[in-house]
C-alpha positions as CSV (number, residue, x, y, z in Angstrom):
1,M,4.3,11.6,9.6
2,H,4.2,8.0,10.6
3,Y,2.4,5.5,8.3
4,S,1.4,1.9,8.3
5,V,1.8,0.1,5.0
6,Q,0.2,-3.2,4.0
7,F,1.0,-4.9,0.6
8,F,-1.4,-7.1,-1.3
9,T,-1.3,-9.3,-4.4
10,W,-4.2,-10.9,-6.4
11,T,-5.0,-13.4,-9.0
12,P,-8.3,-14.2,-10.6
13,K,-8.1,-17.8,-9.2
14,L,-7.0,-17.1,-5.6
15,G,-8.3,-13.6,-5.1
16,V,-6.6,-11.0,-2.8
17,H,-3.9,-11.9,-0.3
18,Q,-1.8,-9.9,2.0
19,V,2.0,-10.1,1.3
20,G,4.2,-10.1,4.4
21,T,3.3,-8.1,7.5
22,V,2.3,-4.4,8.1
23,V,5.3,-2.2,7.8
24,E,5.7,1.1,9.8
25,I,7.5,4.0,8.0
26,D,7.9,7.7,8.4
27,A,7.3,9.7,5.3
28,V,6.0,13.1,4.1
29,N,2.8,11.7,2.7
30,A,1.1,8.3,2.0
31,K,2.3,8.0,-1.6
32,L,5.9,8.5,-0.6
33,A,5.5,6.0,2.2
34,A,4.5,3.4,-0.4
35,T,7.2,4.2,-3.0
36,G,9.9,4.5,-0.4
37,L,9.7,0.9,0.5
38,L,9.9,-0.7,-2.9
39,G,11.0,2.0,-5.2
40,L,8.4,1.0,-7.8
41,R,6.2,3.3,-9.8
42,L,2.6,3.5,-8.6
43,D,-0.6,5.3,-9.3
44,E,-4.3,5.4,-8.2
45,T,-5.6,4.2,-11.5
46,G,-4.5,2.2,-14.6
47,T,-3.5,-1.4,-15.2
48,A,-1.6,-2.7,-12.3
49,K,1.0,-5.5,-12.0
50,K,-1.1,-7.5,-9.4
51,L,0.6,-5.7,-6.5
52,A,-1.1,-3.0,-4.4
53,V,-0.6,-1.2,-1.2
54,R,-2.8,0.2,1.5
55,V,-1.4,3.1,3.5
56,W,-2.9,4.7,6.6
57,S,-1.8,7.0,9.4
58,A,-0.6,5.3,12.5
59,P,-3.3,6.6,14.9
60,D,-6.1,5.3,12.6
61,D,-5.9,1.6,13.4
62,S,-9.4,1.1,12.1
63,K,-7.9,1.8,8.6
64,A,-11.0,3.8,7.8
65,D,-9.0,6.7,6.3
66,C,-6.5,4.8,4.1
67,A,-5.1,5.4,0.7
68,C,-4.7,2.6,-1.9
69,F,-2.1,2.6,-4.7
70,Y,-1.4,0.1,-7.5
71,Y,2.2,-0.6,-8.6
72,H,2.9,-0.4,-12.3
């Protein structure tokens, strides 16, 4: 399936900021789309390292049906 992946970072002082541009990738599922790009461990919960990713299916440009993961 084809996915769009968008990376974010955040700090208490500056808030949330997009990192780079949206990346297009083919993967079996949303989680593999996110891990395939950076090769970092991620999960839906827990303490994150201030890097997150939003993944959505290419036809859903409204990003209404997206998955969010946090890198650990």
